[in-house]
Wavefront OBJ file of the C-alpha trace (Angstrom):
o trace
v 98.869 -81.535 230.940
v 99.163 -81.686 234.733
v 102.721 -81.742 236.074
v 103.836 -84.951 237.864
v 105.467 -82.668 240.435
v 102.038 -82.282 241.994
v 101.834 -85.925 243.055
v 105.495 -86.217 244.018
v 106.108 -82.954 245.846
v 102.708 -82.057 247.316
v 101.945 -85.253 249.243
v 104.270 -87.738 250.886
v 102.781 -91.087 251.816
v 102.737 -92.084 255.458
v 101.645 -95.620 256.325
v 100.738 -94.583 259.867
v 97.688 -92.699 258.548
v 96.228 -95.954 257.252
v 96.093 -97.446 260.761
v 93.190 -95.209 261.797
v 89.710 -96.686 261.150
v 88.199 -93.323 260.255
v 90.716 -91.022 258.624
v 89.923 -87.532 259.843
v 93.464 -86.220 259.478
v 95.283 -84.778 256.503
v 98.423 -86.304 254.981
v 101.827 -84.714 255.440
v 102.236 -81.761 253.077
v 105.440 -80.517 251.412
v 105.830 -77.168 249.716
v 106.004 -77.655 245.924
v 109.488 -77.179 244.485
v 110.190 -74.291 242.167
v 109.708 -75.072 238.497
v 112.726 -76.192 236.499
v 114.107 -73.511 234.252
v 115.067 -74.241 230.707
v 113.354 -75.317 227.566
v 111.141 -73.360 225.308
v 109.035 -70.432 226.339
v 105.880 -72.540 226.166
v 107.333 -75.246 228.442
v 108.460 -72.672 231.004
v 105.013 -71.077 230.987
v 103.353 -74.446 231.438
v 105.561 -75.394 234.414
v 104.970 -72.029 236.050
v 101.235 -72.416 235.561
v 101.118 -75.851 237.192
v 103.451 -74.694 239.945
v 101.077 -71.869 240.832
v 98.206 -74.388 241.000
v 100.233 -76.751 243.173
v 101.215 -73.912 245.491
v 97.596 -72.773 245.826
v 96.492 -76.317 246.632
v 99.262 -76.640 249.190
v 98.279 -73.395 250.931
v 94.646 -74.458 250.967
v 95.566 -77.807 252.498
v 97.655 -76.068 255.132
v 94.706 -73.795 255.928
v 92.356 -76.777 256.135
v 94.781 -78.561 258.418
v 94.998 -75.543 260.735
v 91.214 -75.182 260.762
v 90.816 -78.875 261.599
v 93.287 -78.563 264.467
v 91.439 -75.536 265.871
v 88.132 -77.384 265.679
v 89.568 -80.366 267.529
v 91.042 -78.140 270.228
v 87.790 -76.205 270.663
v 85.619 -79.342 270.851
v 87.803 -81.406 273.186
v 88.008 -80.349 276.874
v 91.396 -78.866 277.696
v 92.176 -81.381 280.451
v 92.387 -84.146 277.853
v 94.987 -82.222 275.833
v 97.284 -81.059 278.605
v 100.027 -83.447 277.502
v 100.152 -81.809 274.053
v 99.891 -78.197 275.209
v 103.433 -76.847 275.509
v 103.958 -74.122 278.114
v 105.680 -71.884 275.542
v 104.518 -72.810 272.034
v 101.085 -74.148 272.942
v 99.624 -76.262 270.122
v 101.635 -74.632 267.332
v 103.826 -77.711 266.817
v 100.929 -80.176 267.121
v 99.188 -81.704 264.115
v 95.618 -83.068 263.936
v 97.002 -86.590 263.559
v 98.844 -86.248 266.864
v 95.690 -85.096 268.649
v 93.668 -88.042 267.342
v 96.456 -90.525 268.104
v 96.837 -89.111 271.634
v 93.136 -89.459 272.394
v 92.978 -92.935 270.881
v 96.011 -94.205 272.769
v 95.272 -92.719 276.190
v 91.483 -92.568 276.449
v 89.957 -94.888 273.816
v 89.928 -97.969 276.012
v 87.575 -100.775 274.995
v 86.379 -102.838 277.972
v 85.090 -106.410 278.064
v 81.543 -105.163 278.599
v 81.799 -103.022 275.493
v 83.138 -105.991 273.521
v 80.259 -108.162 274.686
v 77.780 -105.478 273.673
v 79.424 -105.333 270.254
v 79.071 -109.126 269.907
v 75.368 -108.893 270.753
v 74.928 -106.252 268.102
v 76.813 -108.463 265.629
v 74.377 -111.358 266.285
v 71.166 -109.324 266.008
v 68.504 -110.871 263.730
v 68.213 -109.756 260.133
v 65.552 -107.081 259.614
v 63.800 -107.827 256.305
v 62.173 -104.394 256.262
v 65.489 -102.602 255.751
v 67.935 -102.736 252.815
v 70.612 -105.418 252.877
v 73.271 -102.687 252.773
v 72.223 -101.607 256.254
v 72.943 -105.038 257.690
v 76.263 -105.351 255.832
v 77.400 -101.961 257.136
v 76.479 -102.937 260.699
v 78.433 -106.214 260.698
v 81.459 -104.539 259.120
v 81.456 -101.897 261.844
v 81.222 -104.634 264.476
v 84.199 -106.415 262.875
v 86.199 -103.187 262.881
v 85.277 -102.474 266.516
v 86.332 -105.992 267.533
v 89.665 -105.466 265.798
v 90.227 -102.298 267.804
v 89.396 -104.256 270.978
v 91.965 -106.899 270.040
v 89.319 -109.593 269.719
v 89.019 -109.768 265.932
v 86.184 -111.362 263.995
v 87.597 -113.312 261.078
v 86.038 -113.639 257.644
v 84.971 -117.154 258.572
v 83.117 -115.730 261.565
v 81.500 -113.129 259.308
v 80.302 -115.821 256.892
v 79.001 -118.133 259.622
v 77.117 -115.292 261.327
v 75.595 -114.189 258.005
v 74.535 -117.727 257.160
v 72.772 -118.116 260.515
v 71.036 -114.758 260.225
v 69.662 -115.516 256.739
v 68.757 -119.092 257.579
v 66.702 -118.207 260.668
v 64.394 -115.988 258.611
v 63.105 -119.079 256.667
v 62.905 -116.878 253.587
v 66.215 -117.944 252.028
v 66.113 -121.713 252.424
v 67.202 -122.474 248.850
v 69.969 -119.890 248.904
v 71.318 -121.305 252.157
v 71.334 -124.819 250.647
v 73.302 -123.614 247.614
v 75.782 -121.841 249.847
v 76.185 -124.890 252.079
v 77.244 -127.038 249.082
v 79.898 -124.588 247.947
v 83.549 -125.522 248.169
v 85.426 -124.103 251.185
v 87.672 -122.052 248.917
v 84.701 -120.100 247.577
v 83.075 -119.504 250.962
v 84.542 -116.052 251.472
v 82.902 -113.001 253.005
v 83.151 -111.062 249.770
v 81.379 -113.853 247.840
v 78.769 -114.223 250.574
v 77.939 -110.526 250.384
v 77.577 -110.715 246.602
v 75.375 -113.848 246.538
v 73.042 -112.945 249.355
v 72.702 -109.334 248.280
v 71.343 -110.621 244.990
v 69.011 -113.070 246.758
v 67.839 -110.401 249.183
v 66.977 -107.978 246.380
v 65.006 -110.685 244.554
v 63.132 -111.490 247.729
v 62.330 -107.826 248.320
v 60.624 -107.656 244.932
v 58.559 -110.827 245.454
v 54.923 -110.888 246.700
v 56.001 -112.961 249.694
v 58.143 -110.123 250.945
v 55.230 -107.729 250.525
v 53.016 -109.980 252.645
v 55.765 -110.401 255.230
v 56.259 -106.657 255.309
v 52.523 -106.165 255.783
v 52.451 -108.704 258.600
v 55.473 -107.068 260.187
v 53.861 -103.657 259.906
v 50.641 -104.976 261.437
v 52.559 -106.586 264.265
v 54.457 -103.380 264.856
v 51.222 -101.411 264.809
v 49.656 -103.818 267.304
v 52.647 -103.470 269.573
v 52.401 -99.702 269.304
v 48.681 -99.833 270.128
v 49.366 -102.018 273.156
v 51.938 -99.586 274.447
v 49.553 -96.681 273.905
v 46.772 -98.529 275.740
v 49.117 -99.226 278.626
v 50.003 -95.561 278.751
v 46.316 -94.537 278.702
v 45.505 -97.059 281.461
v 48.331 -95.699 283.570
v 47.110 -92.131 283.077
v 43.526 -93.119 283.955
v 44.683 -94.919 287.091
v 46.610 -91.863 288.219
v 43.570 -89.679 287.448
v 41.261 -91.958 289.469
v 43.679 -91.882 292.393
v 43.782 -88.086 292.190
v 39.963 -87.931 292.208
v 39.809 -90.269 295.226
v 42.272 -88.091 297.093
v 40.217 -84.976 296.313
v 36.994 -86.644 297.506
v 38.713 -87.643 300.741
v 39.850 -84.075 301.279
v 36.336 -82.772 300.543
v 34.874 -85.237 303.076
v 37.312 -84.083 305.755
v 36.446 -80.466 305.018
v 32.717 -81.286 305.233
v 33.146 -82.892 308.646
v 35.129 -79.907 309.831
v 32.451 -77.482 308.613
v 29.730 -79.499 310.360
v 31.685 -79.385 313.612
v 32.206 -75.630 313.302
v 28.520 -75.074 312.517
v 27.482 -77.095 315.550
v 29.811 -75.101 317.781
v 28.474 -71.809 316.411
v 24.888 -72.878 317.112
v 25.830 -73.787 320.696
v 27.510 -70.421 321.201
v 24.410 -68.656 319.823
v 22.150 -70.544 322.249
v 24.424 -69.655 325.168
v 24.365 -65.994 324.120
v 20.526 -65.915 323.985
v 20.297 -67.514 327.440
v 22.732 -64.937 328.800
v 20.620 -62.089 327.409
v 17.471 -63.396 329.060
v 19.144 -63.535 332.474
v 21.088 -60.259 332.221
v 18.348 -57.970 330.926
v 15.465 -59.071 333.266
v 14.345 -56.083 335.467
v 15.252 -56.347 339.162
v 13.551 -53.153 340.454
v 10.885 -53.676 343.110
v 9.053 -50.553 344.480
v 8.233 -50.363 348.201
v 4.797 -51.546 349.386
v 1.995 -49.148 350.215
v 1.992 -50.292 353.864
v 5.522 -49.129 354.388
v 4.741 -45.841 352.706
v 1.922 -44.967 355.195
v 4.124 -45.720 358.211
v 6.698 -43.176 357.169
v 6.547 -39.774 358.938
v 6.514 -36.464 357.164
v 10.197 -35.908 357.796
v 11.028 -39.377 356.640
v 8.917 -38.968 353.568
v 10.521 -35.616 352.750
v 13.998 -37.055 353.237
v 13.158 -40.165 351.268
v 11.398 -38.433 348.400
v 14.400 -37.104 346.476
v 16.587 -40.212 346.614
v 13.583 -42.315 345.701
v 12.830 -40.181 342.654
v 16.440 -40.138 341.624
v 16.648 -43.891 341.893
v 13.336 -44.271 340.125
v 14.384 -42.090 337.209
v 17.717 -43.883 336.988
v 15.954 -47.191 337.281
v 13.616 -46.384 334.392
v 16.639 -45.602 332.237
v 18.657 -48.610 333.361
v 15.873 -51.133 332.965
v 15.200 -50.488 329.318
v 15.192 -53.821 327.498
v 16.297 -53.906 323.893
v 13.516 -54.715 321.507
v 15.507 -57.374 319.769
v 16.091 -59.611 322.854
v 14.082 -62.729 323.710
v 11.329 -62.296 326.302
v 10.783 -58.678 325.246
v 7.047 -58.617 325.804
v 7.205 -60.006 329.362
v 10.007 -57.653 330.370
v 8.124 -54.670 328.927
v 4.979 -55.505 330.896
v 6.946 -55.847 334.090
v 8.660 -52.527 333.586
v 5.404 -50.744 332.746
v 3.776 -52.165 335.929
v 6.716 -51.011 338.042
v 6.579 -47.547 336.508
v 2.843 -47.224 337.210
v 3.277 -48.297 340.832
v 6.125 -45.852 341.318
v 4.098 -42.956 339.885
v 1.144 -43.836 342.126
v 3.368 -43.866 345.185
v 4.823 -40.489 344.238
v 1.417 -38.887 343.912
v 0.399 -40.264 347.322
v 3.411 -38.715 349.035
v 2.764 -35.361 347.436
v -0.747 -35.294 348.929
v 0.176 -36.414 352.480
v 1.942 -33.252 353.798
v -0.987 -30.960 352.971
v -3.457 -33.283 354.717
v -1.400 -33.543 357.896
v -0.951 -29.755 358.099
v -4.675 -29.153 358.075
l 1 2 3 4 5 6 7 8 9 10 11 12 13 14 15 16 17 18 19 20 21 22 23 24 25 26 27 28 29 30 31 32 33 34 35 36 37 38 39 40 41 42 43 44 45 46 47 48 49 50 51 52 53 54 55 56 57 58 59 60 61 62 63 64 65 66 67 68 69 70 71 72 73 74 75 76 77 78 79 80 81 82 83 84 85 86 87 88 89 90 91 92 93 94 95 96 97 98 99 100 101 102 103 104 105 106 107 108 109 110 111 112 113 114 115 116 117 118 119 120 121 122 123 124 125 126 127 128 129 130 131 132 133 134 135 136 137 138 139 140 141 142 143 144 145 146 147 148 149 150 151 152 153 154 155 156 157 158 159 160 161 162 163 164 165 166 167 168 169 170 171 172 173 174 175 176 177 178 179 180 181 182 183 184 185 186 187 188 189 190 191 192 193 194 195 196 197 198 199 200 201 202 203 204 205 206 207 208 209 210 211 212 213 214 215 216 217 218 219 220 221 222 223 224 225 226 227 228 229 230 231 232 233 234 235 236 237 238 239 240 241 242 243 244 245 246 247 248 249 250 251 252 253 254 255 256 257 258 259 260 261 262 263 264 265 266 267 268 269 270 271 272 273 274 275 276 277 278 279 280 281 282 283 284 285 286 287 288 289 290 291 292 293 294 295 296 297 298 299 300 301 302 303 304 305 306 307 308 309 310 311 312 313 314 315 316 317 318 319 320 321 322 323 324 325 326 327 328 329 330 331 332 333 334 335 336 337 338 339 340 341 342 343 344 345 346 347 348 349 350 351 352 353 354 355 356
């Protein structure tokens, strides 16, 4: 038999814990009292046994409470807990309940915009594709949130909202009529949840609900397909724009290449014209008439410079084979060379003839 000391000495009730919507804190713990001595040996053994269990549970609860406090401190930024952090003892004298109450009181402020958003969520249409428990949980959370924001939703408001949500589906017409003819004393939120949960479950098992679910699924699938098509169209439009931009860049590059090619051709033509003018031979040998009028002394003085110039001229007037007008320049050079050789031979013969 479990000792009643466990319930009396281990936990002490505190009504302030019940004020929190979600209880994440542990109740106040008291060390179990030592077992009462006296009685038979069996009674003493039994009390000691239950005392050891109570003490173990107490130590475990203390450990859990410390672990919870450390988790809260590690998860919450330190600037939000500065008021609880003592400069000497730190958080040693702080309990998890105090941390939660501090955050709720100082930072958990519910604004009008948040309350309006909660009201919109409270009035959302009933989704027949989900269990009725999902909708009931949602409206209860909205009621609890409104209570925290000091704008409570009464049970009458819960019933009226539920009636409108079920009536607008057109699937619970008979159930809404039965509820409408109820007496005001029986129109409570608890009774509403019971009656319409039963009606909702019956509807879920009917063929009409299956057809409605199929229609809803088809509509959802169509909506999904439309969104996918819109996404594909957007991607294709971006791709077409990218292709157009690339073609424009290619066209600009083509025009630039054509301009460069034209300029290169013009420079090549100018270079060929320059070669024709620069490499044309300019050497002209003296005429035979001037050669006969020269005296022997003049001819002897003129002979060496003339030969030197002639030899240098033959070397300087070589025309590359790869230039334009090569054939004409070659013929001119060969004619000049022949005339120069003939003039040289004539001079070599003249001194001997004059001496005789």
